[in-house]
C-alpha positions in Angstrom: -2.8 -3.8 -53.2 -2.6 -1.5 -50.3 -2.1 2.9 -49.5 -3.8 5.7 -48.1 -5.4 8.2 -50.0 -5.6 12.2 -49.0 -8.9 14.3 -50.5 -7.3 16.3 -52.4 -5.8 13.3 -54.5 -9.4 11.8 -54.8 -10.7 15.2 -56.0 -7.7 15.1 -58.8 -8.6 11.1 -60.2 -12.6 11.8 -59.5 -12.1 15.4 -61.7 -10.3 14.0 -64.4 -12.8 11.2 -65.5 -15.8 13.0 -64.4 -40.8 6.9 -47.3 -42.4 8.0 -45.0 -42.7 4.3 -44.1 -41.1 5.4 -40.8 -44.9 5.9 -39.6 -45.6 2.4 -39.3 -42.3 0.7 -38.3 -41.6 3.6 -35.2 -44.6 2.8 -34.0 -44.6 -1.2 -32.8 -44.6 -2.5 -29.8 -40.7 -2.9 -28.9 -40.0 1.0 -29.2 -40.1 2.7 -25.5 -37.9 6.0 -25.6 -36.2 7.5 -28.1 -33.0 5.8 -28.3 -30.1 7.6 -30.5 -26.9 6.6 -28.7 -24.3 4.5 -30.9 -23.9 1.9 -27.9 -22.1 -1.5 -29.7 -20.5 -0.6 -32.8 -17.7 1.7 -33.3 -19.6 3.9 -35.3 -17.8 2.7 -39.0 -21.1 2.6 -41.6 -21.1 0.4 -44.2 -23.2 1.3 -47.2 -24.8 -1.0 -49.5 -25.9 -0.2 -53.0 -28.2 -2.9 -54.9 -28.0 -2.8 -58.5 -31.1 -4.1 -59.1 -32.4 -6.3 -62.3 -29.1 -8.3 -62.4 -26.4 -6.4 -63.5 -24.1 -7.3 -66.7 -20.6 -9.1 -65.8 -19.5 -6.2 -68.0 -19.2 -3.5 -65.3 -15.6 -5.0 -64.5 -15.2 -6.3 -68.2 -12.9 -9.5 -69.2 -10.4 -9.1 -71.8 -9.5 -12.5 -72.6 -10.7 -13.4 -76.3 -12.7 -16.2 -75.2 -15.1 -14.1 -73.2 -15.0 -11.2 -76.2 -16.3 -13.8 -78.9 -18.9 -14.7 -76.5 -19.8 -10.7 -76.2 -19.1 -9.5 -79.6 -20.9 -5.5 -79.5 -21.3 -5.6 -76.2 -17.7 -6.6 -74.1 -14.4 -3.8 -73.2 -11.3 -4.0 -74.5 -8.2 -1.9 -72.5 -8.6 0.9 -75.2 -12.1 1.4 -74.2 -12.5 0.7 -70.3 -10.8 1.1 -67.0 -7.9 -2.2 -66.6 -7.2 -2.9 -63.5 -4.8 -5.4 -64.8 -4.0 -7.3 -68.1 -7.2 -9.5 -67.8 -9.5 -7.2 -66.4 -10.5 -3.7 -65.8 -13.7 -1.2 -64.3 -16.6 0.1 -67.1 -15.9 2.9 -68.5 -18.4 4.8 -66.5 -17.0 4.4 -63.1 -14.3 6.9 -62.7 -15.1 7.6 -58.6 -14.0 3.5 -58.9 -11.2 3.5 -60.1 -9.7 7.0 -57.9 -10.3 4.0 -55.2 -8.7 1.5 -57.1 -5.4 3.8 -58.2 -5.6 4.3 -54.5 -5.5 1.0 -53.1 -9.0 1.3 -51.6 -11.0 -0.8 -54.0 -11.7 -4.7 -53.8 -13.1 -6.6 -56.7 -14.3 -10.1 -55.5 -15.5 -11.9 -59.5 -18.0 -15.2 -59.2 -19.8 -14.2 -56.1 -23.3 -16.4 -55.4 -24.6 -19.1 -53.2 -25.1 -22.8 -53.5 -27.8 -24.1 -56.2 -28.2 -21.0 -58.1 -32.1 -19.8 -58.7 -32.0 -17.2 -62.1 -35.9 -16.1 -61.4 -35.4 -11.8 -60.0 -37.7 -12.2 -56.9 -36.1 -15.2 -55.7 -33.1 -14.9 -56.2 -32.7 -10.6 -54.7 -35.3 -12.5 -51.7 -32.0 -14.8 -51.2 -29.9 -11.9 -51.4 -31.8 -9.8 -48.6 -32.7 -13.4 -46.3 -29.2 -14.2 -46.3 -30.3 -17.7 -46.3 -30.6 -20.5 -49.1 -33.5 -21.9 -47.2 -37.1 -19.6 -48.5 -38.7 -19.7 -46.0 -36.3 -21.0 -42.8 -35.6 -17.4 -42.2 -37.7 -14.4 -40.3 -37.0 -11.5 -41.9 -34.1 -9.6 -43.8 -29.8 -10.2 -42.7 -30.4 -6.1 -42.2 -32.8 -6.2 -39.7 -30.7 -9.1 -37.9 -27.9 -6.8 -37.7 -29.8 -3.6 -36.9 -31.2 -5.9 -34.4 -27.9 -5.1 -32.5 -27.7 -1.9 -32.6 -29.1 0.6 -29.9 -30.3 3.4 -32.1 -33.2 3.1 -33.9 -32.0 5.1 -36.8 -28.8 2.1 -36.3 -30.1 1.2 -40.5 -31.8 3.3 -42.7 -33.6 2.7 -45.8 -33.1 5.3 -49.0 -33.7 2.5 -51.4 -37.7 1.6 -50.4 -39.2 -1.3 -48.0 -37.9 -4.6 -48.4 -37.1 -8.0 -47.1 -33.8 -7.1 -46.6 -34.5 -4.8 -43.8 -37.6 -6.6 -42.0 -37.9 -8.0 -38.5 -39.4 -7.8 -35.4 -36.4 -5.9 -33.7 -35.2 -2.5 -34.3 -35.5 -3.1 -38.3 -33.9 0.0 -40.4 -36.2 2.2 -41.0 -37.5 3.3 -45.0 -37.6 7.5 -45.7 -38.5 8.4 -48.8 -36.5 11.9 -47.9 -34.1 13.1 -45.8 -35.5 16.5 -47.1 -36.8 19.6 -44.9 -39.7 19.5 -47.0 -40.6 16.5 -48.0 -40.4 14.6 -44.9 -42.2 12.1 -42.7 -45.8 12.2 -42.7 -45.6 14.8 -45.4 -43.0 12.1 -47.1 -45.4 9.2 -46.6 -44.2 7.5 -50.7 -47.5 7.3 -53.1 -49.7 9.5 -50.9 -51.9 12.7 -51.5 -51.2 16.0 -50.1 -55.2 15.4 -48.6 -53.8 11.8 -47.0 -50.5 13.5 -45.5 -52.9 15.7 -43.8 -55.5 13.0 -42.9 -52.0 10.8 -41.6 -51.6 14.5 -39.5 -54.8 14.8 -38.4 -55.2 11.1 -37.2 -51.9 11.3 -35.2 -53.0 14.7 -33.8 -56.5 12.8 -32.6 -54.8 10.3 -30.9 -53.1 12.6 -28.3 -56.8 14.5 -27.8 -58.6 10.6 -27.4 -56.0 9.1 -25.4 -55.8 12.1 -22.2 -56.7 11.1 -20.0 -55.9 7.2 -20.5 -59.1 5.6 -20.2 -56.9 1.9 -20.2 -53.5 1.3 -19.8 -53.0 -1.2 -22.5 -55.3 0.5 -24.6 -54.7 4.1 -25.7 -52.3 5.5 -23.4 -50.6 2.8 -25.3 -51.1 5.0 -28.5 -50.7 8.3 -27.4 -47.4 7.2 -26.1 -46.5 5.6 -29.1 -47.4 8.9 -31.9 -45.5 11.2 -29.1 -42.1 9.1 -29.0 -43.1 8.9 -33.5 -43.2 12.6 -33.3 -39.7 12.7 -31.6 -38.0 10.3 -33.1 -38.8 12.0 -36.4 -37.9 15.5 -35.5 -34.7 14.5 -33.7 -33.9 13.3 -37.4 -35.2 15.5 -39.9 -33.0 18.2 -37.6 -29.9 16.2 -37.2 -29.8 15.6 -41.1 -30.4 19.0 -42.3 -27.6 20.6 -41.7 -25.6 22.0 -44.4 -23.1 20.0 -46.2 -19.5 20.1 -46.6 -19.1 22.5 -50.2 -17.2 20.8 -52.0 -15.9 22.4 -55.6 -16.3 20.9 -58.2 -18.2 17.9 -56.3 -22.0 18.4 -56.2 -24.5 15.5 -56.4 -26.0 14.5 -59.7 -30.6 15.7 -59.6 -31.3 12.0 -60.3 -33.2 9.9 -58.1 -29.6 7.7 -56.7 -27.7 10.9 -56.1 -30.2 12.5 -54.2 -30.5 9.4 -52.8 -26.4 9.3 -52.1 -26.8 12.6 -51.0 -29.6 11.4 -47.7 -26.4 9.1 -47.0 -24.2 11.6 -46.7 -26.5 13.4 -44.0 -26.4 10.8 -42.2 -23.1 10.2 -42.3 -22.6 13.7 -40.9 -25.3 13.3 -38.9 -22.8 10.7 -36.2 -25.2 11.5 -32.9 -28.2 9.4 -34.3 -26.1 6.5 -35.0 -26.8 5.3 -38.5 -24.2 2.5 -39.5 -26.1 0.4 -42.2 -27.8 2.1 -45.3 -29.1 0.7 -48.5 -29.4 2.6 -51.6 -30.7 1.6 -54.5 -30.7 1.7 -57.9 -32.5 0.2 -61.0 -32.5 -0.8 -65.0 -29.8 -3.8 -65.2 -32.4 -6.3 -66.6 -30.8 -5.8 -69.8 -32.7 -8.1 -72.5 -31.8 -6.0 -75.1 -29.6 -2.7 -76.0 -27.0 -3.2 -73.4 -23.9 -1.7 -73.4 -26.0 1.5 -74.0 -28.0 1.0 -70.9 -25.3 -0.3 -68.8 -23.3 3.2 -69.9 -26.9 5.1 -68.3 -26.9 3.0 -65.5 -23.2 3.1 -64.6 -23.3 6.9 -65.4 -25.9 7.6 -62.6 -24.5 5.5 -59.9 -20.8 6.9 -60.8 -22.3 10.3 -60.2 -23.4 9.7 -56.6 -20.7 7.9 -55.4 -18.4 10.1 -56.3 -19.9 12.5 -54.1 -20.8 10.3 -52.0 -17.1 9.8 -51.3 -15.6 13.1 -51.8 -18.3 14.1 -48.8 -16.9 11.3 -46.5 -13.0 12.5 -47.2 -14.5 16.2 -46.1 -15.9 15.1 -43.1 -12.9 13.0 -42.0 -14.9 10.1 -42.1 -13.8 8.1 -45.5 -12.1 5.5 -43.3 -14.8 4.7 -41.0 -17.0 4.4 -44.9 -17.2 0.7 -46.2 -19.2 1.0 -49.8 -20.2 -2.4 -51.3 -22.6 -3.6 -54.6 -24.7 -6.5 -54.8 -27.0 -7.2 -57.3 -29.5 -10.2 -57.6 -27.3 -12.4 -60.5 -25.1 -11.8 -63.2 -25.9 -12.3 -66.9 -26.0 -15.3 -69.7 -23.3 -13.6 -72.7 -25.0 -11.8 -75.5 -28.4 -12.4 -77.0 -29.5 -11.3 -80.7 -30.6 -8.1 -79.5 -27.4 -6.8 -78.3 -28.5 -7.6 -74.3 -28.2 -10.8 -72.1 -30.8 -12.9 -70.0 -30.9 -13.8 -66.4 -27.7 -15.6 -64.9 -25.8 -16.2 -61.2 -22.1 -15.3 -60.2 -21.3 -12.1 -61.0 -18.9 -9.1 -59.2 -18.7 -7.3 -55.9 -17.6 -4.2 -55.5 -15.8 -2.9 -51.8 -14.5 0.6 -51.5 -13.5 2.5 -48.8 -11.1 4.0 -46.8 -10.1 0.5 -44.7 -10.1 -1.4 -48.0 -7.2 -3.6 -48.9 -7.7 -3.1 -52.4 -7.3 -5.8 -54.6 -8.8 -8.8 -57.1 -9.6 -11.7 -54.5 -11.1 -14.0 -56.7 -10.4 -14.2 -60.0 -12.5 -13.6 -63.6 -13.9 -16.3 -65.5 -10.7 -18.1 -67.4 -11.5 -19.4 -70.6 -12.0 -22.3 -69.9 -15.1 -21.3 -67.5 -16.5 -19.2 -70.1 -16.7 -22.0 -72.5 -18.1 -24.0 -70.6 -21.0 -22.3 -68.1 -22.6 -19.5 -70.1 -23.9 -18.1 -67.1 -21.4 -18.6 -64.6 -23.5 -21.2 -62.6 -20.3 -21.9 -60.5 -19.3 -19.6 -57.8 -16.0 -18.7 -55.9 -17.4 -17.0 -53.1 -20.6 -17.0 -50.8 -22.0 -13.8 -50.5 -22.2 -13.9 -46.9 -18.8 -14.1 -46.2 -18.2 -11.3 -48.0 -21.4 -9.3 -45.8 -19.4 -11.1 -42.4 -16.6 -9.2 -43.3 -18.1 -6.0 -43.1 -20.3 -6.4 -40.1 -17.4 -7.6 -38.2 -15.5 -4.3 -39.6 -18.9 -2.3 -38.2 -18.0 -4.2 -34.7 -21.0 -6.8 -34.2 -21.1 -10.4 -34.8 -22.0 -12.1 -37.7 -23.2 -14.9 -36.2 -26.9 -14.1 -35.7 -27.2 -12.1 -38.6 -26.5 -15.4 -40.8 -27.3 -18.4 -38.6 -27.3 -20.4 -42.0 -24.2 -22.4 -42.3 -22.5 -22.0 -45.7 -18.6 -22.4 -46.7 -16.2 -19.7 -46.1 -12.6 -18.2 -46.8 -12.2 -15.2 -44.6 -10.6 -12.8 -48.0 -9.3 -10.2 -45.3 -10.6 -7.1 -47.4 -10.8 -5.0 -45.0 -7.8 -3.9 -42.0 
């Protein structure tokens, strides 16, 4: 399904439903002067949302009897979800994504995974973040291999902490605890006391004093240059991202961790001069071994509120056509256990929303036969790297170096 949606139509639809790690990454040897030009690429922006913990398939509930028999108290019917077709719907909390679906701008990919599945949180997350099934065969994460192709030192930004995804030795994404004016850069070092933060500022100032004049070109002068670059870079992004966002009544960013991260993503979307094209967000709490129905509703209400405001802001900025939002999770989950929860599974759904998305369902939901034969969807229909391939091409970059390991991939045509 295809079509264009106006900001007015989107607002009407959603209204109805509704770290300081920069100090470490900006002083590495490959940094020269502050570089903010977008260079290669086309200005489009990819927001990756990690639903950490292993999100249940009930994010896009299945309606047939075999699935509901296996999930007697935690599944959803057409009556208590947001139907997409006769076989499948969206979780009732995801009204913002349903508005995207209604205008042809949401794609649903079922049974997304990778070969030889791993049901460990850490190892499966590592596979998704490295983009390789061969553990240890890759240097760092695919997010860093993507931003290596970007000229801007802020080409990639993580608002969801530091992890393998953004680790690399060539212009990796920068992790910021916050972009707020009163909690930025050295004042926003995650986990540091005010005394620790003051010590960091004094240390940086003392580095400048000690290295002028430089007693050794390869030593103090280098340190001073990098400290100056850090200060200039942080000042640039702070100023660029602390401009007022459009006032969109009745849409506001929720006062939650994920809501504030989405607000910071909107600031990056607005600050086109710094050239950010890859933004990582994370929301946790999806390891629902018990009481899944309540926990999932609470989690997805939080996510919906943040994405609702981010999408509305993209419309207001005239950037909806440039934005693509993709969800991920390390694995899906089994059928209902004895605690009205679910356990570790494998392949599950990925959702893609954006102004250039060709909406629809790109791999069918598990059939009754698959449901009864695979208690945790051991088989997968789409390799997750194939989806990211198409998104990277949408950004104007080469996915080959980002995912160098060979894998089975048939182009889906999600982005037009």
